[in-house]
Backbone as a printed PyTorch tensor [residue, N CA C, xyz], in Angstrom:
tensor([[[-11.5810,  -3.7100, -25.2080],
         [-11.8160,  -4.1850, -23.8610],
         [-10.5390,  -4.0310, -23.0340]],

        [[-10.7210,  -3.6750, -21.7810],
         [ -9.6200,  -3.6070, -20.8250],
         [ -9.9500,  -4.4820, -19.6230]],

        [[ -8.9200,  -5.0590, -19.0540],
         [ -9.0400,  -5.8930, -17.8630],
         [ -8.3640,  -5.1800, -16.7040]],

        [[ -8.9570,  -5.2630, -15.5240],
         [ -8.3660,  -4.6570, -14.3390],
         [ -7.6280,  -5.7410, -13.5620]],

        [[ -6.3150,  -5.5510, -13.4100],
         [ -5.4550,  -6.5160, -12.7210],
         [ -4.6880,  -5.8360, -11.5930]],

        [[ -4.2350,  -6.6380, -10.6510],
         [ -3.3600,  -6.1330,  -9.5970],
         [ -2.0930,  -5.5740, -10.2330]],

        [[ -1.7650,  -4.3230,  -9.9250],
         [ -0.5350,  -3.6970, -10.4280],
         [  0.5990,  -3.8710,  -9.4210]],

        [[  0.2810,  -3.6400,  -8.1310],
         [  1.3230,  -3.7250,  -7.1150],
         [  0.7160,  -3.9770,  -5.7460]],

        [[  1.5790,  -4.5020,  -4.8390],
         [  1.0870,  -4.8400,  -3.4980],
         [  2.2420,  -4.8300,  -2.4940]],

        [[  1.9460,  -4.2730,  -1.3160],
         [  2.8110,  -4.4250,  -0.1450],
         [  2.0290,  -5.3200,   0.8070]],

        [[  2.5920,  -6.4770,   1.1210],
         [  1.8920,  -7.4500,   1.9640],
         [  2.4700,  -7.4460,   3.3730]],

        [[  1.5790,  -7.3680,   4.3630],
         [  1.8990,  -7.4320,   5.7900],
         [  2.6000,  -6.1720,   6.3170]],

        [[  2.3320,  -5.0140,   5.7020],
         [  2.8970,  -3.7540,   6.1970],
         [  2.3480,  -3.4670,   7.5870]],

        [[  3.2090,  -3.0470,   8.4870],
         [  2.8060,  -2.7430,   9.8650],
         [  2.5430,  -1.2460,  10.0160]],

        [[  1.3910,  -0.9130,  10.5880],
         [  1.0630,   0.4860,  10.8610],
         [  2.0390,   1.0110,  11.9090]],

        [[  2.7060,   2.1250,  11.5810],
         [  3.6970,   2.7020,  12.4960],
         [  3.1620,   3.9130,  13.2430]],

        [[  2.1250,   4.5700,  12.6790],
         [  1.5700,   5.7640,  13.3230],
         [  0.2290,   6.1000,  12.6980]],

        [[ -0.4640,   7.0320,  13.3540],
         [ -1.7490,   7.5080,  12.8540],
         [ -1.8620,   8.9880,  13.1760]],

        [[ -2.4930,   9.7290,  12.2660],
         [ -2.6940,  11.1580,  12.4520],
         [ -4.1290,  11.4940,  12.0750]],

        [[ -5.0050,  11.4970,  13.0850],
         [ -6.4240,  11.7110,  12.8670],
         [ -6.7050,  13.0640,  12.2160]],

        [[ -5.9650,  14.0760,  12.5590],
         [ -6.2640,  15.4230,  12.0840],
         [ -5.5590,  15.7940,  10.7840]],

        [[ -4.8530,  14.8300,  10.1840],
         [ -4.2620,  15.0530,   8.8720],
         [ -5.3760,  15.0080,   7.8360]],

        [[ -5.1560,  15.5800,   6.6560],
         [ -6.2010,  15.6990,   5.6350],
         [ -6.7090,  14.3680,   5.0970]],

        [[ -5.9560,  13.3170,   5.2010],
         [ -6.3800,  12.0280,   4.6650],
         [ -5.2270,  11.3260,   3.9980]],

        [[ -5.4410,  10.1120,   3.5530],
         [ -4.4440,   9.3460,   2.8070],
         [ -3.7190,   8.3280,   3.6750]],

        [[ -2.7590,   7.6520,   3.0570],
         [ -1.8790,   6.7170,   3.7520],
         [ -0.4530,   7.1240,   3.4080]],

        [[  0.3450,   7.4150,   4.4140],
         [  1.7440,   7.7590,   4.1830],
         [  2.5500,   6.4720,   4.1520]],

        [[  3.3410,   6.3090,   3.0880],
         [  4.2010,   5.1430,   2.9050],
         [  5.6120,   5.6520,   2.6410]],

        [[  6.6120,   5.0960,   3.3330],
         [  8.0030,   5.4940,   3.0490],
         [  8.2440,   5.4080,   1.5490]],

        [[  8.8480,   6.4390,   1.0120],
         [  8.9970,   6.5510,  -0.4420],
         [  9.7530,   5.3810,  -1.0600]],

        [[ 10.7330,   4.8170,  -0.3480],
         [ 11.4840,   3.7020,  -0.9240],
         [ 10.6050,   2.4750,  -1.1140]],

        [[  9.6830,   2.2280,  -0.1890],
         [  8.7680,   1.0890,  -0.3300],
         [  7.7950,   1.3160,  -1.4870]],

        [[  7.2210,   2.5110,  -1.5390],
         [  6.2720,   2.8330,  -2.6100],
         [  6.9500,   2.7470,  -3.9790]],

        [[  8.1330,   3.3020,  -4.0870],
         [  8.8450,   3.2880,  -5.3700],
         [  9.2010,   1.8710,  -5.8000]],

        [[  9.5320,   1.0140,  -4.8480],
         [  9.9310,  -0.3530,  -5.1850],
         [  8.8130,  -1.1090,  -5.9100]],

        [[  7.5660,  -0.7790,  -5.6000],
         [  6.4560,  -1.4640,  -6.2720],
         [  5.7590,  -0.5720,  -7.2990]],

        [[  6.3010,   0.6130,  -7.5300],
         [  5.7570,   1.4730,  -8.5770],
         [  4.5540,   2.3040,  -8.1900]],

        [[  4.3620,   2.5600,  -6.9000],
         [  3.2690,   3.4390,  -6.4600],
         [  3.7150,   4.8900,  -6.5620]],

        [[  2.8820,   5.7190,  -7.1380],
         [  3.1660,   7.1380,  -7.2810],
         [  2.4470,   7.9420,  -6.2040]],

        [[  2.9660,   9.1280,  -5.8710],
         [  2.2290,   9.9850,  -4.9420],
         [  0.8260,  10.2680,  -5.4930]],

        [[ -0.1490,  10.2110,  -4.6240],
         [ -1.5660,  10.4740,  -4.9140],
         [ -2.2360,   9.3620,  -5.7090]],

        [[ -1.5570,   8.2380,  -5.9170],
         [ -2.1670,   7.1160,  -6.6180],
         [ -3.1740,   6.4260,  -5.6910]],

        [[ -4.3000,   6.0270,  -6.2600],
         [ -5.3680,   5.3610,  -5.5170],
         [ -4.9220,   3.9650,  -5.0820]],

        [[ -5.2380,   3.6260,  -3.8300],
         [ -4.9180,   2.3110,  -3.2920],
         [ -6.1320,   1.7300,  -2.5680]],

        [[ -6.1370,   0.4090,  -2.4680],
         [ -7.0940,  -0.3340,  -1.6620],
         [ -6.2960,  -0.9700,  -0.5340]],

        [[ -6.7650,  -0.7920,   0.6910],
         [ -6.0380,  -1.2850,   1.8570],
         [ -6.9310,  -2.2490,   2.6290]],

        [[ -6.3720,  -3.4090,   2.9590],
         [ -7.0620,  -4.3690,   3.8130],
         [ -6.3000,  -4.5070,   5.1150]],

        [[ -6.9970,  -4.3190,   6.2240],
         [ -6.3730,  -4.4610,   7.5360],
         [ -6.5470,  -5.9070,   7.9830]],

        [[ -5.4450,  -6.6430,   8.0200],
         [ -5.4800,  -8.0620,   8.3810],
         [ -5.8450,  -8.2690,   9.8530]],

        [[ -5.6800,  -7.2470,  10.6780],
         [ -5.9350,  -7.3740,  12.1080],
         [ -7.4140,  -7.2520,  12.4660]],

        [[ -8.1610,  -6.4210,  11.7010],
         [ -9.5650,  -6.2090,  12.0740],
         [-10.5460,  -6.3910,  10.9140]],

        [[-10.0560,  -6.6970,   9.7270],
         [-10.9250,  -6.9470,   8.5850],
         [-11.3960,  -5.7060,   7.8500]],

        [[-11.0420,  -4.5200,   8.3100],
         [-11.4410,  -3.2850,   7.6250],
         [-10.7940,  -3.2200,   6.2400]],

        [[-11.5470,  -2.6720,   5.2830],
         [-11.0220,  -2.4060,   3.9350],
         [-11.3950,  -0.9800,   3.5870]],

        [[-10.4600,  -0.2480,   2.9850],
         [-10.7500,   1.1320,   2.6020],
         [ -9.9100,   1.5450,   1.4070]],

        [[-10.4220,   2.5380,   0.6780],
         [ -9.6920,   3.1380,  -0.4340],
         [ -9.1900,   4.4960,   0.0050]],

        [[ -8.0070,   4.8390,  -0.4350],
         [ -7.4330,   6.1540,  -0.1730],
         [ -6.3520,   6.3830,  -1.2220]],

        [[ -5.4120,   7.2630,  -0.9430],
         [ -4.3240,   7.5280,  -1.8780],
         [ -2.9930,   7.6020,  -1.1260]],

        [[ -1.9220,   7.4970,  -1.8870],
         [ -0.5700,   7.4250,  -1.3320],
         [  0.0330,   8.8160,  -1.1610]],

        [[  0.6700,   9.0210,  -0.0320],
         [  1.5650,  10.1630,   0.1710],
         [  2.9170,   9.5740,   0.5350]],

        [[  3.9750,  10.0860,  -0.0870],
         [  5.3120,   9.5950,   0.2290],
         [  5.7650,  10.1040,   1.5860]],

        [[  6.3470,   9.1920,   2.3600],
         [  6.9550,   9.5280,   3.6370],
         [  8.4680,   9.4230,   3.5340]],

        [[  9.1200,   9.6230,   4.6410],
         [ 10.5830,   9.6280,   4.6940],
         [ 11.1710,   8.3150,   4.1850]],

        [[ 12.1080,   8.4370,   3.2400],
         [ 12.8000,   7.2910,   2.6640],
         [ 13.5500,   6.5300,   3.7600]],

        [[ 13.3680,   5.1990,   3.7720],
         [ 14.0960,   4.3480,   4.7030],
         [ 13.5370,   4.2900,   6.1150]],

        [[ 12.4630,   5.0220,   6.3850],
         [ 11.9150,   5.0780,   7.7470],
         [ 10.9480,   3.9310,   8.0390]],

        [[ 10.5320,   3.1940,   7.0220],
         [  9.5760,   2.1130,   7.2330],
         [  8.2070,   2.6150,   7.6570]],

        [[  7.8760,   3.8230,   7.2570],
         [  6.6530,   4.4800,   7.7040],
         [  5.4100,   3.9890,   6.9600]],

        [[  4.3980,   3.6220,   7.7320],
         [  3.0540,   3.3250,   7.2340],
         [  2.1180,   4.0520,   8.1960]],

        [[  1.6180,   5.2070,   7.7810],
         [  0.8180,   6.0480,   8.6740],
         [ -0.5960,   6.2150,   8.1550]],

        [[ -1.5610,   5.8920,   9.0080],
         [ -2.9650,   6.1230,   8.7080],
         [ -3.2790,   7.5890,   8.9650]],

        [[ -3.8830,   8.2550,   7.9900],
         [ -4.1680,   9.6880,   8.1220],
         [ -5.6570,   9.9710,   7.9950]],

        [[ -6.1090,  11.0120,   8.6830],
         [ -7.4970,  11.4340,   8.5970],
         [ -8.4340,  10.3450,   9.0830]],

        [[ -9.5480,  10.1660,   8.3670],
         [-10.5660,   9.1870,   8.7760],
         [-10.0150,   7.7700,   8.8510]],

        [[ -9.0010,   7.4430,   8.0360],
         [ -8.4490,   6.0840,   8.0640],
         [ -7.7730,   5.7710,   9.3940]],

        [[ -7.4350,   6.8110,  10.1690],
         [ -6.8270,   6.5860,  11.4810],
         [ -7.7760,   5.8270,  12.4130]],

        [[ -9.0930,   5.8630,  12.1170],
         [-10.0700,   5.1280,  12.9130],
         [-10.1250,   3.6510,  12.5270]],

        [[ -9.4640,   3.2730,  11.4200],
         [ -9.6170,   1.9270,  10.8640],
         [ -8.4680,   0.9910,  11.2120]],

        [[ -7.5880,   1.4250,  12.0880],
         [ -6.4790,   0.5710,  12.4900],
         [ -5.7410,   1.1400,  13.6840]],

        [[ -4.8300,   0.3340,  14.1970],
         [ -4.0060,   0.7260,  15.3300],
         [ -2.5440,   0.4700,  14.9980]],

        [[ -1.6640,   1.1160,  15.7170],
         [ -0.2360,   0.8850,  15.5340],
         [  0.0390,  -0.6050,  15.7350]],

        [[  0.7650,  -1.1880,  14.8000],
         [  1.0860,  -2.6100,  14.8500],
         [  0.1830,  -3.4670,  13.9790]],

        [[ -0.9980,  -2.9630,  13.6070],
         [ -1.8670,  -3.7210,  12.7010],
         [ -1.1280,  -3.9980,  11.4020]],

        [[ -1.4110,  -5.1440,  10.8010],
         [ -0.7750,  -5.5320,   9.5420],
         [ -1.7390,  -5.2660,   8.3930]],

        [[ -1.2370,  -4.6130,   7.3580],
         [ -2.0380,  -4.2050,   6.2110],
         [ -1.5690,  -4.8660,   4.9320]],

        [[ -2.5070,  -5.0580,   4.0170],
         [ -2.1830,  -5.3840,   2.6350],
         [ -2.5710,  -4.1550,   1.8200]],

        [[ -1.5910,  -3.5620,   1.1500],
         [ -1.7870,  -2.3340,   0.3750],
         [ -1.6960,  -2.7050,  -1.0970]],

        [[ -2.7780,  -2.4660,  -1.8390],
         [ -2.8590,  -2.9060,  -3.2370],
         [ -3.2870,  -1.7570,  -4.1310]],

        [[ -2.8680,  -1.8360,  -5.4010],
         [ -3.4870,  -0.9830,  -6.3980],
         [ -3.6080,  -1.7540,  -7.6910]],

        [[ -4.4740,  -1.2630,  -8.5380],
         [ -4.8740,  -1.9750,  -9.7430],
         [ -4.7410,  -1.0520, -10.9430]],

        [[ -4.6200,  -1.6450, -12.1230],
         [ -4.5370,  -0.8640, -13.3610],
         [ -5.2840,  -1.6040, -14.4590]],

        [[ -5.6420,  -0.8730, -15.5040],
         [ -6.3320,  -1.4530, -16.6590],
         [ -5.3210,  -1.8390, -17.7200]],

        [[ -5.5060,  -3.0220, -18.2820],
         [ -4.6050,  -3.5580, -19.2950],
         [ -5.4200,  -4.0940, -20.4610]],

        [[ -4.8490,  -3.9940, -21.6360],
         [ -5.4600,  -4.6600, -22.7810],
         [ -5.2710,  -6.1570, -22.5950]],

        [[ -6.0400,  -6.9880, -23.2950],
         [ -5.8300,  -8.4320, -23.1750],
         [ -4.3990,  -8.8450, -23.5110]],

        [[ -3.7650,  -8.1720, -24.4540],
         [ -2.3790,  -8.4930, -24.8170],
         [ -1.4210,  -8.1440, -23.6770]],

        [[ -1.6310,  -6.9860, -23.0580],
         [ -0.8010,  -6.5850, -21.9190],
         [ -1.0490,  -7.5200, -20.7260]],

        [[ -2.3100,  -7.8710, -20.5000],
         [ -2.6630,  -8.7400, -19.3800],
         [ -2.0020, -10.1050, -19.4980]],

        [[ -1.8380, -10.5870, -20.7210],
         [ -1.2600, -11.9180, -20.9300],
         [  0.1730, -12.0170, -20.4260]],

        [[  0.8850, -10.8940, -20.3600],
         [  2.2900, -10.9150, -19.9370],
         [  2.5270, -10.1400, -18.6330]],

        [[  1.4700,  -9.5600, -18.0870],
         [  1.6060,  -8.7280, -16.8860],
         [  1.9720,  -9.5570, -15.6560]],

        [[  2.8770,  -9.0230, -14.8480],
         [  3.2280,  -9.5890, -13.5360],
         [  3.1870,  -8.4380, -12.5320]],

        [[  2.3850,  -8.5560, -11.4820],
         [  2.3450,  -7.4750, -10.4850],
         [  3.6670,  -7.3700,  -9.7350]],

        [[  3.9410,  -6.1650,  -9.2370],
         [  5.1200,  -5.9340,  -8.4020],
         [  4.6830,  -6.0780,  -6.9520]],

        [[  5.2790,  -7.0270,  -6.2450],
         [  4.8500,  -7.3770,  -4.8890],
         [  6.0540,  -7.4160,  -3.9660]],

        [[  5.8780,  -6.8340,  -2.7820],
         [  6.8760,  -7.0100,  -1.7220],
         [  6.1610,  -7.5010,  -0.4690]],

        [[  6.8690,  -8.3190,   0.3030],
         [  6.3990,  -8.7930,   1.6020],
         [  7.3620,  -8.2030,   2.6250]],

        [[  6.8030,  -7.5600,   3.6590],
         [  7.6500,  -6.8950,   4.6460],
         [  7.4650,  -7.5260,   6.0240]],

        [[  8.4290,  -7.2810,   6.8930],
         [  8.3440,  -7.7850,   8.2700],
         [  7.7080,  -6.7310,   9.1690]],

        [[  7.7270,  -6.9680,  10.4790],
         [  7.0770,  -6.0510,  11.4240],
         [  7.7340,  -4.6790,  11.4920]],

        [[  8.9430,  -4.5280,  10.9430],
         [  9.6160,  -3.2240,  10.8800],
         [  9.4920,  -2.6170,   9.4790]],

        [[  8.6620,  -3.2290,   8.6460],
         [  8.4580,  -2.8100,   7.2520],
         [  9.7400,  -2.8660,   6.4280]],

        [[ 10.5770,  -3.8310,   6.7610],
         [ 11.7640,  -4.1280,   5.9580],
         [ 11.3780,  -5.1960,   4.9510]],

        [[ 11.8330,  -5.0500,   3.7160],
         [ 11.4740,  -5.9930,   2.6670],
         [ 12.1240,  -7.3380,   2.9440]],

        [[ 11.2750,  -8.3580,   3.0250],
         [ 11.7420,  -9.7270,   3.2370],
         [ 11.7790, -10.5000,   1.9260]],

        [[ 10.8460, -10.1460,   1.0270],
         [ 10.7560, -10.8390,  -0.2470],
         [ 10.1700,  -9.8900,  -1.2720]],

        [[ 10.7310,  -9.9230,  -2.4690],
         [ 10.2220,  -9.0950,  -3.5700],
         [ 10.0790,  -9.9600,  -4.7990]],

        [[  9.1020,  -9.6560,  -5.5880],
         [  8.8850, -10.4040,  -6.8210],
         [  8.1810,  -9.5670,  -7.8400]],

        [[  8.2440, -10.0070,  -9.0610],
         [  7.5520,  -9.3300, -10.1550],
         [  6.6410, -10.2990, -10.8150]]])
């Protein structure tokens, strides 16, 4: 048996841009993604705290240190610049792994600067 648990989360990320004609995905500055262990093309679940929209997509790394959170393709219709997002991903764990698992979480401010980090 495997259990699905939260692996990582960026809480309160602010949308910095949108590109409707891009192929799809969510661009996240590479330093933010790496801090919580998100890999390029990894599946994510995104909740828009501003309008209640929820969607699944995948991660593309953006410029390190730029604080970039960009909605791409169809997801550009699901938010506006300044909207606050919760970006999550999940992984499967054995019961033994689940017993000791701690998700990697960061909370960011309106400039997508890390305010708090935890494991």
